[in-house]
N, C-alpha and C positions, 0 to 999 in steps of 0.2 A: 341344124338349129343353133342359134347363137346364145351366149350367156351374157346378159347385160350387167355392166358394172357402173352404169350411170345412175346417179342418185338424186338429182334434183327435179322438182316438178316440171319445170319448163322443158327440160331436155330428155325426160324419161323416154327410153327406147329409140332415141335418135342416134346416139353415139355410145360406144362401149369398148371395152378392151378384153382380150383373152390372152393367156389363160387367166383363170380367176381362182385364187388370188394371184397377182403377178409377182415376179421377182424383178425388182428394178434394174438388176444387173444382168438380166437375161432377156432373150428375145420375147417381145409381145406383139400382138396385132391390134391395131386401132381399126374399128369398124364404124361406118356411118351409113345410115339408111336415109337416102334423100326423100323417100316417100313420106317419112315421118316429120320432116323439117317443115316449119311453118312460115318462114320468111318468103314473101312472094317470089323473090328471085330464085328460090330453089326449084320452082316449077319450070324455070327456063332450062334446067339441067336434066329433067326427067327424060329418060330414053335417049340421052346424049350419045352422039357418035364421036364427039371429040373428047379428049382426055379431061379429067378433073384433077384438082390439086389441093393439097392441104396447105392452109395458112395458119401458123401457130405462133403463139407469143408467151405461153406459160407452160412450164415453169421458167422458161427463159427464151427470149427472142434473140437470135443470132444477129450480129451487126452486119451492115453491108460489107461485102467482100468475103464473108464466111461462106464455105461451100454449102452450108445448110441454111443460109439466110432465105427468107421467104421469097425474095426477088422483088419485082415491082408489081403494082396492082394490075398493070396491063400486060405483064409478062412474068408469070410465076416461074420459080426455079424448077427446072426439070427434075432435080433430085427429090422434090416433094410431090411428084406425080403419084396418084393413087392407082391401085389395081381394081379392075371391075370384077366383082364376084358374080354379078347377075342381078336382075330385078331391081336395078338402081341402088344396090348395096355396094359400097366401095371399102377397100381396106389398105392399110399401110403397115409394114413391119419395121420394127426398130428395137434397139436396146435403149430404154429411156435414159439411163444415166449417161450413156455415150452420145446419144443423139442430141440431148439438150446440154450436155457437159455440166451436169449438176450432180449433187450427192443424192443418195436414196432419201435422206431426210428432207432435202429440198423438194423432191418429187412428192412425197407424202404431204408436205406442208402446203404446197402450191397447186398440186394436181396438174392436169393438162387442159389447156384451153385452146380451141382451134375453130376454124370454119372451113368449109369446102367451097371451091370456086372453079370456074373455068380459068384457063391460062390467062385470058384477058377478062377481068371481072366487070367490064363495062356493062351498061344497061342492056338488057335483052329485049325480047319481043313485047313483054308486058310493061316495059319501062323501068323495071327494077334491076339492080345489079345482079349479075349471075353468080350468086353466092347463097350460102345458108345463113341463118342466124348464128350468133356466137354459141358454140357448144362447149360443154365442160364435162370432163371425165374425172371423177373423184376416186382417190385410192385411200385405203386405210392401212396404217402401219400395223404390223403384227402386234397383237395384244399380249402383254406379259402380266401375269398375275390374275387373280380373280376379278370378276366384274360384279357390281352390285345388281345390275339388271342386265341379263343376257337373254339370248334367244337360241332356239334350236329348230332347224339347222342354223348354224352360226352365220352371221352376216358376211356376205361376200365382199362388200365394200362398206363405206361409212353407214349406209342404211339401205342396202340392197340385198335381198335374200335370193337363194338359189331355188326357191319353191314358187309354185303358182298358188292361186286362190283355192285350188282343189286339193292341196296337200296339207298335212298336219303342221301347224305352227305352234310353237311352245315358248312361253316367256317364263324365265326363272328369276326369282328375287332371292338374293342372299342377304338375309338380315344381319349376318355376322359382320359384314363390313359397312353397315349402316352408320352414318354420321350423326343422325338425330337421336338424342336420348329418348325422345318421346315415342319412338318406334321400336326400341331395342328389345323389349320384352313382350311385344304384341304379336297376336296370331290371326286376327280377323282381317285379312287382307283381301281386297277386291281389285279388279282391273277396270278402270274407266277406259274403254276402247272405242275408237272411231275409225271407220273404214272410209278412206278417201276415194271419191269417184271422179273428182275434178279438181281444178286449181283451188276452188273455194267451196266445194260441195262434199258433204260427209254423210254417212249413215251411222246413226248411233242407236243404242238401246237405252242407256241411261241418258238423261238430258245434260247432266253435269256431274262433277265429282261428288256433290252432296247427295245425289239420288242413286249413286252407283250401288250402294249397299242394299237397295230395295230389290235387287235382281239376283236371285240365287245363281243363275248361270254365269255371273261375273265374278263369283267367288274363286279365290285361289286355293289349291289343294296344299295342305301342310305336309311336307315330305319329312319333317323332323330335322333335327340338327340345324334349325334356323333357316331352312330353305323352303320356298313356296313355288308352286307351279300352276300355270294356266295354259291349257291346250285347246285349240279349236281347229276346225277346217273352215277358213274364212268364208268361202262362198256358201257353204251349208249353214254356218252359224248365223250369217246375216240374211239368209234367204227370206225369212218371214218379214223382215224390215226393208226388203229391197224388191218391191213388186215389179219394178221396171227392169230388173235384172241388169242394173248398171255394173260395168266392170270395176272391180275393186283394184285400185292402183297401189295403195299402201295401207298400213295399219298404224295408227297413232295410239300410244300406250301411256297411261299414267296409273301408278299403283297407289291405292288409297286404303284407309281403314273403312270398316263397315259404316261407322258413323263419322262423318267429317264435320268438324267444327271450324278448324282453321288449317293453316299450312303445316302445323305440327302433326296432322293426321294424314299427310301425303308424303310419298317418297319424292324427293327432288329429282327433276329431270336432268338431262345432260348439258343444258345450256344455262350457265349461271346468269346471263344477262336477260333471260326471259322470265316471265312471271312463273314462280314456283319451279324454275328450271326448265320450263317447256315440256314437250312430249318427247318420248322416245318414238321415232318414226322408222318403220321398216317397209321398204318398197318391195313389192312382189315382182317376180319375173313373169310378166304377162306373155312373153314369148313362149313360155312353157304351156300355155293354155290352148 
């Protein structure tokens, strides 16, 4: 079984890295599952008897003449040939900072972008180039100090968990490091939670932040000392609202007070450019199910 560190919607379960978390200065393994890739050209490579290659450009693309340059589109560099694990899953081992010749900080800031292709990526039987779509593997730098909103088990990467929808998931809110004066002495916290089942499809219990306080099951437990907890088993928790048993891919979280009047009653999310800071989003490891 593999542990996914990939974290964005389009690429979930297509590419990942182990071990998790990684050490940028030590050996890691990049994995790609061609069966999960969606670009039409990936179908040309399923069950391939010829080698496949990695083509990578982030965090750094090596120039022509470098021993780890990608090569030419019709003739990939042999140094970037992938190993076949079986069942159309391929892997490549590297020490990231050495392979890309970047610092650990650069790796965490830019992550790894790649695609997988035949040595000659020209069009195949279905008329599409023999390659996958662009894939991205995100990494998160080690966290130092307390977090205002954290989860347990801790995130493996920027928003990927080591658990499946059948395991216990816990969100912890530390009011002690809250920036908003309007929340610093409050205790009536609830979780507006959405279960992602597709790119734009979600299962919800409350319809929005303002109705969240109407549902007792969304209340956080006061642990004392300014800390609050919310624990669920996602598949069980959402089962009454998921009659088609859609697979839960991720959980989106926003912490609010029981009565929401305006943004002063909501904990800001992690993205300052989004409305109210956006949601905290935690991707489940569906390989575990």
